[in-house]
VMD Tcl script that draws the C-alpha trace (Angstrom):
set ca {
  {-22.92 11.66 -9.18}
  {-26.64 10.81 -8.91}
  {-25.75 7.14 -8.40}
  {-23.36 7.99 -5.55}
  {-25.94 10.29 -3.97}
  {-28.53 7.50 -4.07}
  {-26.03 5.10 -2.46}
  {-25.37 7.51 0.39}
  {-29.08 8.10 1.03}
  {-29.58 4.93 3.12}
  {-26.77 6.02 5.45}
  {-28.20 9.48 5.96}
  {-31.66 7.89 6.11}
  {-30.58 5.87 9.15}
  {-29.23 9.05 10.74}
  {-32.54 10.79 10.02}
  {-34.46 7.87 11.55}
  {-32.33 8.08 14.69}
  {-32.89 11.84 14.81}
  {-36.66 11.34 14.58}
  {-36.56 8.74 17.35}
  {-34.58 11.06 19.60}
  {-36.58 14.15 18.75}
  {-39.92 12.49 19.50}
  {-38.48 11.00 22.72}
  {-39.27 7.51 21.40}
  {-35.56 7.04 22.06}
  {-34.54 8.81 25.26}
  {-31.13 10.38 25.82}
  {-30.36 7.53 28.22}
  {-31.27 4.96 25.55}
  {-29.07 6.80 23.03}
  {-26.17 6.76 25.50}
  {-26.47 3.00 25.98}
  {-26.78 2.34 22.24}
  {-23.69 4.46 21.64}
  {-21.84 2.53 24.33}
  {-22.83 -0.79 22.74}
  {-21.63 0.31 19.31}
  {-18.43 1.90 20.64}
  {-17.32 -0.89 22.96}
  {-18.66 -3.96 21.17}
  {-19.97 -3.73 17.58}
  {-17.46 -1.24 16.14}
  {-14.60 -2.84 18.05}
  {-15.52 -6.24 16.59}
  {-15.57 -4.76 13.09}
  {-12.17 -3.10 13.55}
  {-10.66 -6.29 15.00}
  {-11.95 -8.34 12.08}
  {-10.50 -6.00 9.46}
  {-7.16 -5.48 11.23}
  {-6.64 -9.18 12.07}
  {-7.05 -10.44 8.52}
  {-4.54 -8.39 6.47}
  {-0.86 -8.32 7.25}
  {0.65 -5.25 8.92}
  {2.56 -4.51 5.71}
  {-0.72 -4.19 3.83}
  {-2.09 -1.65 6.33}
  {0.89 0.50 7.33}
  {1.59 3.18 4.70}
  {3.92 5.91 5.95}
  {3.48 8.36 3.01}
  {-0.29 8.10 3.61}
  {0.13 8.77 7.35}
  {2.42 11.76 6.81}
  {0.12 13.25 4.15}
  {-2.90 12.97 6.43}
  {-0.99 14.26 9.45}
  {0.43 17.29 7.61}
  {-2.87 18.22 5.94}
  {-4.77 17.86 9.20}
  {-2.15 19.81 11.16}
  {-2.36 22.68 8.65}
  {-6.13 23.10 9.13}
  {-5.73 22.56 12.89}
  {-3.27 25.44 12.91}
  {-5.59 27.72 10.90}
  {-8.55 27.05 13.22}
  {-6.35 27.60 16.28}
  {-5.00 30.89 14.91}
  {-8.50 32.19 14.11}
  {-9.69 31.31 17.63}
  {-6.69 33.04 19.23}
  {-7.22 36.14 17.08}
  {-10.77 36.20 18.49}
  {-9.14 35.98 21.95}
  {-10.83 32.75 22.90}
  {-7.91 31.30 24.88}
  {-5.92 28.09 24.46}
  {-8.61 25.71 25.76}
  {-11.37 27.03 23.50}
  {-8.96 27.22 20.56}
  {-8.07 23.55 21.08}
  {-11.74 22.55 21.07}
  {-12.49 24.59 17.94}
  {-9.43 23.17 16.17}
  {-10.59 19.67 17.06}
  {-13.97 20.39 15.44}
  {-12.19 21.65 12.32}
  {-10.29 18.42 11.65}
  {-11.77 15.43 13.49}
  {-14.56 13.81 11.50}
  {-17.02 11.06 12.24}
  {-14.70 8.40 10.81}
  {-15.58 5.66 13.28}
  {-19.38 5.74 13.24}
  {-20.01 7.08 9.71}
  {-16.81 6.74 7.70}
  {-15.99 3.06 8.22}
  {-19.38 1.64 7.13}
  {-20.00 4.20 4.36}
  {-16.56 4.14 2.74}
  {-16.29 0.35 2.99}
  {-19.50 0.05 0.97}
  {-18.91 2.87 -1.52}
  {-15.15 2.56 -2.06}
  {-14.62 -1.11 -1.23}
  {-13.39 -3.01 1.84}
  {-9.81 -2.11 0.95}
  {-10.66 1.39 2.24}
  {-10.85 0.06 5.81}
  {-7.08 -0.22 6.21}
  {-6.61 3.42 5.20}
  {-9.46 4.56 7.43}
  {-7.91 2.74 10.39}
  {-4.64 4.61 9.86}
  {-6.53 7.92 9.88}
  {-8.45 6.85 12.96}
  {-5.19 6.00 14.74}
  {-3.73 9.43 13.92}
  {-6.89 11.17 15.12}
  {-6.99 9.28 18.40}
  {-3.29 9.13 19.24}
  {-2.10 12.53 17.99}
  {-5.03 14.94 18.06}
  {-7.02 13.12 20.73}
  {-4.01 13.45 23.02}
  {-3.26 17.02 21.96}
  {-6.64 18.44 22.99}
  {-6.34 16.96 26.49}
  {-2.78 18.25 26.87}
  {-3.72 21.76 25.71}
  {-6.83 22.04 27.89}
  {-5.19 20.70 31.05}
  {-1.96 22.57 30.33}
  {-3.79 25.89 29.89}
  {-5.48 25.41 33.25}
  {-2.40 24.26 35.17}
  {-0.06 26.68 33.41}
  {2.16 23.79 32.35}
  {2.04 20.24 31.01}
  {2.05 18.09 34.11}
  {2.76 14.41 34.61}
  {-0.88 14.03 35.65}
  {-2.16 15.27 32.30}
  {0.21 12.98 30.41}
  {-0.95 10.07 32.55}
  {-4.57 10.98 31.73}
  {-3.75 10.93 28.03}
  {-1.97 7.59 28.27}
  {-4.77 5.93 30.24}
  {-7.33 7.35 27.85}
  {-5.57 5.72 24.89}
  {-5.22 2.39 26.70}
  {-8.93 2.40 27.54}
  {-10.13 3.40 24.07}
  {-11.77 0.30 22.55}
  {-10.95 1.41 18.98}
  {-7.23 1.62 19.74}
  {-7.34 -1.66 21.68}
  {-9.26 -3.57 18.98}
  {-6.95 -2.35 16.20}
  {-3.85 -3.18 18.27}
  {-5.13 -6.66 19.13}
  {-6.11 -7.27 15.52}
  {-2.73 -6.18 14.16}
  {-0.94 -8.31 16.75}
  {-3.05 -11.31 15.73}
  {-2.22 -10.61 12.09}
  {1.50 -10.30 12.84}
  {1.47 -13.69 14.58}
  {-0.08 -15.13 11.40}
  {-2.49 -17.24 13.43}
  {-5.72 -18.09 11.57}
  {-8.87 -16.82 13.27}
  {-10.87 -19.87 14.43}
  {-14.15 -20.31 12.58}
  {-16.48 -19.72 15.57}
  {-14.55 -16.59 16.61}
  {-14.58 -15.25 13.06}
  {-18.34 -15.77 12.83}
  {-18.81 -14.20 16.26}
  {-16.98 -10.97 15.36}
  {-18.69 -10.98 11.95}
  {-22.17 -11.10 13.52}
  {-21.29 -8.56 16.21}
  {-19.51 -6.29 13.76}
  {-22.46 -6.29 11.38}
  {-24.44 -4.41 14.06}
  {-21.97 -1.52 13.90}
  {-23.30 0.13 10.74}
  {-27.02 0.47 11.58}
  {-26.35 0.95 15.28}
  {-23.74 3.66 14.77}
  {-25.76 5.64 12.24}
  {-28.93 5.44 14.33}
  {-26.96 6.55 17.40}
  {-25.49 9.51 15.48}
  {-28.99 10.67 14.52}
  {-30.44 10.15 17.98}
  {-27.59 12.10 19.56}
  {-28.16 14.99 17.13}
  {-31.68 15.37 18.52}
  {-30.23 16.77 21.73}
  {-27.89 19.18 19.94}
  {-28.65 22.90 19.62}
  {-27.59 25.44 17.01}
  {-26.31 28.23 19.26}
  {-23.30 30.36 18.22}
  {-24.22 29.66 14.60}
  {-21.57 31.91 13.01}
  {-18.70 30.09 14.70}
  {-20.32 26.71 14.02}
  {-20.62 27.58 10.33}
  {-16.92 28.53 10.22}
  {-15.94 25.24 11.88}
  {-18.21 23.32 9.48}
  {-16.51 24.99 6.51}
  {-13.15 23.97 7.94}
  {-14.28 20.37 8.37}
  {-16.25 19.87 5.15}
  {-14.11 21.96 2.78}
  {-10.72 23.06 4.12}
  {-9.79 19.72 5.66}
  {-10.41 17.57 2.53}
  {-8.74 20.25 0.39}
  {-5.63 20.30 2.61}
  {-5.19 16.52 2.68}
  {-5.84 16.42 -1.08}
  {-2.90 18.78 -1.66}
  {-0.66 16.70 0.61}
  {-1.72 13.32 -0.78}
  {-1.77 14.28 -4.48}
  {1.06 16.81 -4.73}
  {3.48 16.47 -1.81}
  {3.65 12.80 -0.75}
  {3.70 9.71 -3.00}
  {0.32 8.38 -1.88}
  {-1.36 5.79 -4.13}
  {-4.40 7.24 -5.96}
  {-6.84 4.88 -4.24}
  {-5.44 5.70 -0.79}
  {-5.55 9.42 -1.59}
  {-9.20 9.07 -2.58}
  {-10.09 7.34 0.69}
  {-8.23 10.01 2.67}
  {-10.02 12.88 0.92}
  {-13.45 11.23 1.29}
  {-12.89 10.51 5.00}
  {-11.65 14.06 5.60}
  {-14.89 15.39 4.09}
  {-17.03 13.77 6.81}
  {-18.83 15.95 9.40}
  {-17.58 16.80 12.89}
  {-17.24 13.81 15.22}
  {-19.69 13.44 18.08}
  {-17.06 12.47 20.65}
  {-15.71 16.04 20.64}
  {-18.90 17.12 22.38}
  {-18.21 14.62 25.17}
  {-14.70 16.04 25.62}
  {-15.97 19.63 25.58}
  {-18.71 18.79 28.06}
  {-16.34 16.88 30.33}
  {-13.91 19.82 30.59}
  {-16.64 22.50 30.43}
  {-15.15 24.17 27.34}
  {-17.63 25.50 24.73}
  {-19.96 22.47 24.59}
  {-22.77 24.44 22.90}
  {-20.39 25.64 20.19}
  {-19.33 22.05 19.52}
  {-22.94 20.90 19.58}
  {-23.88 23.43 16.90}
  {-20.86 22.48 14.75}
  {-21.80 18.80 14.88}
  {-25.42 19.52 13.98}
  {-24.72 21.95 11.14}
  {-21.85 19.97 9.59}
  {-23.87 16.73 9.66}
  {-26.89 18.32 7.98}
  {-24.78 20.06 5.33}
  {-22.73 16.90 4.68}
  {-25.80 15.29 3.08}
  {-25.12 17.61 0.13}
  {-21.31 17.85 0.30}
  {-20.14 14.27 0.90}
  {-21.66 12.61 -2.23}
  {-19.84 14.93 -4.71}
  {-16.53 14.28 -2.94}
  {-17.05 10.51 -3.04}
  {-18.12 10.71 -6.70}
  {-14.90 12.60 -7.49}
  {-12.51 10.28 -5.64}
  {-14.27 7.19 -7.05}
  {-12.51 8.03 -10.31}
  {-9.12 7.63 -8.62}
}
mol new
graphics top color blue
foreach p $ca { graphics top sphere $p radius 0.5 }
foreach p [lrange $ca 0 end-1] q [lrange $ca 1 end] { graphics top cylinder $p $q radius 0.2 }
display resetview
């Protein structure tokens, strides 16, 4: 446990460094936005392409794993939605809160951390979770928000979802990598070195960007943010653990990666969605801030536990 905690410290240390830089204005919000864009469109995409292009599709695609993660995530999504509706928050706000309850920082924090702590074999499982998050729940929040405003699901909203997926560099890089792998064409040496160098910038850049972005977050509506943090850091990993260990025949190692990834704090991109549609951005901001701070203490025990798998 102590060893795992010490191994996670450098990751959270980079987040803390980014937070300091943003808080002291050494790194402006504009600088943070451009760093995030670099990581999102270039460094992280290169890392995902490299990992998805090397293994075969058969080594990555695991349907019991996908169904276990989808069912566990949907269960917590449903709980968070129900609680929001009982509080009479409306469909749009309920969708945003449910997104906070189940979508973790897999891309910026999970990929580099889990690859180091659980081994590079974890990347394939993480990519499957990332695909489910982006394709299923990333689409669902847009459909629910636009549908609640229009009174129906329109062709325009579906077109927005489709274009959003096609323009998402994570989806594109994984798809291109898997296609390359399926064609069984070796990656040329210079290209492999290029994506290796570019991808190596993803870990420090992403973690620093996470910290710098937290500097602009506020902790308003703390009670709701605490509830959403509990959902993300406790209920979500517990739900996927039940599905992966008891319901579906998921391999122990894959189940461990799923549980560890589900225990990560609320993803920062939810704030961008909430801000874009004008739906509870301060609530999301507080959930991201609180869950990230608390995860320093909650993530290491989870990783220590699943390491025994």
